[in-house]
Every structure is written in structure tokens, then in C-alpha cells.
C-alpha positions as CSV (number, residue, x, y, z in Angstrom):
1,M,-12.7,-6.8,-18.8
2,P,-15.5,-5.1,-20.8
3,D,-17.9,-8.1,-20.5
4,G,-17.2,-8.2,-16.7
5,K,-16.7,-11.9,-16.7
6,E,-12.9,-12.2,-16.2
7,W,-10.5,-11.0,-13.6
8,V,-7.3,-9.5,-14.8
9,F,-4.2,-8.3,-12.9
10,F,-2.4,-5.5,-14.9
11,A,0.2,-2.9,-14.7
12,A,-1.0,0.7,-14.7
13,D,1.1,3.6,-15.9
14,P,1.0,6.5,-13.4
15,R,1.9,9.0,-16.2
16,H,-1.4,8.2,-18.1
17,P,-4.0,11.0,-17.9
18,K,-6.7,8.6,-16.8
19,Y,-4.5,7.6,-13.7
20,D,-5.3,9.9,-10.8
21,L,-2.9,9.7,-7.9
22,I,-4.8,10.9,-4.8
23,Q,-2.3,10.5,-1.9
24,N,0.2,8.4,-0.1
25,V,-1.8,6.7,2.6
26,C,1.0,5.9,5.1
27,N,3.7,8.0,6.8
28,S,6.7,5.6,6.5
29,Q,9.4,4.6,4.0
30,S,6.8,2.4,2.3
31,Y,4.8,4.1,-0.4
32,V,1.2,3.0,-0.4
33,A,-0.8,4.9,-2.9
34,E,-4.5,5.7,-3.0
35,F,-5.3,6.2,-6.7
36,A,-8.2,6.0,-9.1
37,L,-8.3,4.7,-12.6
38,R,-11.0,6.6,-14.4
39,D,-12.0,5.0,-17.7
40,Y,-8.4,3.8,-17.8
41,P,-7.7,1.7,-20.9
42,V,-6.1,-1.7,-20.3
43,P,-4.2,-2.9,-23.4
44,D,-3.4,-6.6,-23.7
45,D,0.3,-6.1,-23.2
46,A,-0.4,-4.5,-19.7
47,I,-2.2,-7.6,-18.5
48,L,0.0,-9.8,-16.3
49,I,-2.4,-12.5,-15.2
50,R,-5.9,-13.5,-16.2
51,G,-8.7,-15.5,-14.5
52,P,-8.8,-16.7,-10.9
53,E,-5.0,-16.4,-10.6
54,A,-5.4,-12.7,-11.2
55,W,-7.7,-12.4,-8.2
56,D,-5.3,-14.4,-6.1
57,A,-2.4,-12.2,-7.1
58,S,-4.3,-9.0,-6.3
59,L,-5.3,-10.3,-2.9
60,N,-1.7,-11.4,-2.2
61,T,-0.4,-7.9,-3.1
62,V,-2.7,-6.4,-0.5
63,N,-1.6,-9.0,2.1
64,V,2.1,-8.3,1.5
65,G,1.4,-4.6,1.9
66,K,-0.5,-5.1,5.1
67,Y,2.3,-7.4,6.5
68,N,5.0,-4.7,5.7
69,L,2.8,-1.9,7.2
70,G,2.3,-4.1,10.3
71,W,6.1,-4.3,10.9
72,A,6.4,-0.6,10.3
73,S,3.7,0.0,13.0
74,I,5.5,-2.2,15.4
75,G,8.7,-0.2,14.9
76,S,6.9,3.1,15.4
77,C,5.3,1.8,18.6
78,T,8.6,0.5,19.9
79,H,10.3,3.8,19.3
80,A,7.5,5.7,21.1
81,F,7.8,3.3,24.0
82,Y,11.5,3.9,24.4
83,E,11.0,7.7,24.0
84,A,8.4,7.5,26.8
85,I,10.8,5.6,29.1
86,N,13.6,8.1,28.4
87,H,11.3,11.0,29.0
88,A,10.1,9.4,32.3
89,R,13.6,8.8,33.5
90,G,14.6,12.4,32.7
91,A,11.5,13.8,34.5
92,A,12.1,11.6,37.6
93,S,15.8,12.7,37.9
94,T,14.9,16.4,37.8
95,G,11.9,16.2,40.2
């Protein structure tokens, strides 16, 4: 907020000219964006939660994202492991 004394959790419109989408930061079916809000106006109707609960909600959003990315990483590693086993089995049978 302008006085800097209250946390707010709000919805941002990616079509707004002050919303700058930089990139997708992961290579998976999940879309995790790096973006910047440059002098982005926050109208009252965009505010979802105020106060300490807003901080908790933002931290929870990050935690849920990290949890989902963790499972995606496990899936990628498992796939790579099975690919390595199949490759080694093929190399052993032709050698």
C-alpha cells in the first residue's frame, strides 16, 4: 500500500501495460512466471486479502508451487533413470 504499512494479496491483470511478463521459469506442464509489476496500480476491487493473512497467503502460494515443482522434478529424474537403464541394457546386448 502507498504508506507501506499493510500487506495486501491481489490479483494482477497480465494484459495491463504495467505488467511485464519476463519468462516461464520451468520446463514442465506447470507455468511458473517471472514477471515485474512496474508502477502497477492496485485498485481496491483487485485486493483479495489484507493484513497478516495476505502475507500468509502469498507465502502459501509459493509453497504450493514449490511442492508441485518438486513432484515434477521427481518425475523427470525417474524418467531419466529408466532411460539410462534401457540404454545400458541395449549397449550391453550389442557389445
